[in-house]
C-alpha positions in Angstrom: 10.0 1.9 -16.2 8.8 2.8 -12.7 10.7 2.0 -9.5 8.9 1.7 -6.2 10.5 1.7 -2.8 8.6 1.1 0.4 9.7 2.2 3.9 8.3 2.7 7.4 7.7 -0.9 8.4 8.7 -2.2 11.8 7.6 -3.8 15.1 4.7 -2.3 17.0 2.4 -3.3 19.8 -1.3 -4.1 19.2 -3.2 -0.8 19.2 -0.3 1.2 17.9 0.3 3.0 14.6 2.7 3.0 11.7 3.0 5.0 8.6 4.3 3.4 5.4 5.7 5.3 2.5 6.1 4.3 -1.1 8.5 6.4 -3.2 8.2 6.3 -6.9 10.8 7.1 -9.5 11.3 6.8 -13.2 8.4 7.4 -15.5 6.1 8.6 -12.6 4.0 10.6 -15.0 2.6 7.3 -16.4 1.3 6.2 -13.0 -2.5 6.1 -12.6 -3.9 4.1 -9.6 -1.6 3.0 -6.8 -2.3 0.4 -4.2 -1.1 -1.4 -1.1 -1.1 -5.2 -0.8 0.1 -7.4 2.0 1.2 -11.0 2.3 1.5 -13.0 5.5 3.7 -16.1 5.7 1.9 -19.1 4.1 -0.9 -16.9 2.7 -1.7 -15.4 -0.6 -1.0 -11.7 -1.3 -4.1 -9.7 -0.4 -5.5 -6.3 -1.4 -5.4 -3.6 1.3 -6.3 -0.3 -0.3 -6.0 1.6 -3.6 -6.1 5.3 -4.6 -6.8 7.0 -7.9 -4.4 9.2 -9.7 -5.5 12.5 -8.2 -6.8 11.0 -5.0 -10.4 11.5 -5.9 -11.3 7.9 -5.2 -10.1 5.3 -2.6 -11.1 1.8 -1.8 -10.3 -0.4 1.2 -10.5 -4.0 2.2 -13.2 -4.5 4.8 -10.5 -5.8 7.3 -8.8 -2.4 7.4 -11.6 0.0 6.7 -11.8 2.7 9.4 -8.3 1.9 10.7 -6.0 2.5 7.6 -5.9 5.6 5.4 -4.2 5.8 2.0 -3.0 9.0 0.5 -0.6 10.2 -2.2 1.4 13.3 -2.9 2.0 13.5 -6.6 4.4 16.4 -6.3 6.6 14.2 -4.2 5.9 11.0 -6.1 5.1 9.3 -2.8 2.2 7.3 -1.6 1.4 6.7 2.1 -0.4 4.2 4.3 -1.4 5.4 7.8 -2.2 2.4 9.9 -3.9 2.9 13.2 -5.3 0.5 15.8 -3.0 -2.2 14.5 -3.9 -5.8 15.2 -1.6 -8.9 15.2 -3.5 -10.1 12.1 -2.1 -7.1 10.3 1.3 -8.7 10.5 2.6 -9.1 6.9 5.0 -7.8 4.3 3.4 -4.8 2.8 3.9 -4.0 -0.9 3.1 -0.9 -2.9 2.0 -1.3 -6.5 1.4 1.1 -9.5 -0.9 0.8 -12.5 0.1 2.4 -15.7 -2.6 0.9 -17.9 -5.6 2.7 -16.5 -7.3 -0.4 -15.0 -9.3 1.6 -12.5 -9.1 0.9 -8.8 -8.6 -2.8 -9.1 -8.3 -5.1 -6.1 -6.5 -7.7 -8.2 -2.7 -7.9 -8.1 -2.6 -8.7 -11.8 -3.9 -5.3 -12.6 -0.8 -3.6 -11.3 2.3 -3.3 -13.4 5.1 -2.3 -11.0 5.8 -3.5 -7.5 8.1 -2.5 -4.6 10.2 -4.9 -2.7 8.1 -4.9 0.4 8.4 -3.7 4.0 7.7 -5.9 7.0 5.1 -4.9 9.5 4.9 -7.0 12.7 2.3 -6.3 15.3 2.8 -8.0 18.7 -0.1 -8.9 21.0 
């Protein structure tokens, strides 16, 4: 089992920045790729970004490319999402996810085996 806990969400003005964290515990040695997804009210959960086990590869949704940066510190069992130049359309609950089945850097939610409870990000205009 793997447990994931997100933190760092909050209210920020457009153009501002936030840094989300995702702390993993349990069988962390089994984690391969990790990812961030987000879900706005009334919308489906959407892919934001993903990172490979040793940070060699990352991938981003076009909507956040150049503004968001994903990273992970395996020694601390923590993944991060640095979000800059935030826009009102970035408002959503942000979820971290972990893959233990070596699915590669998938953009599909079904490829990830464990999920956090989510942290709310609200960007005001």
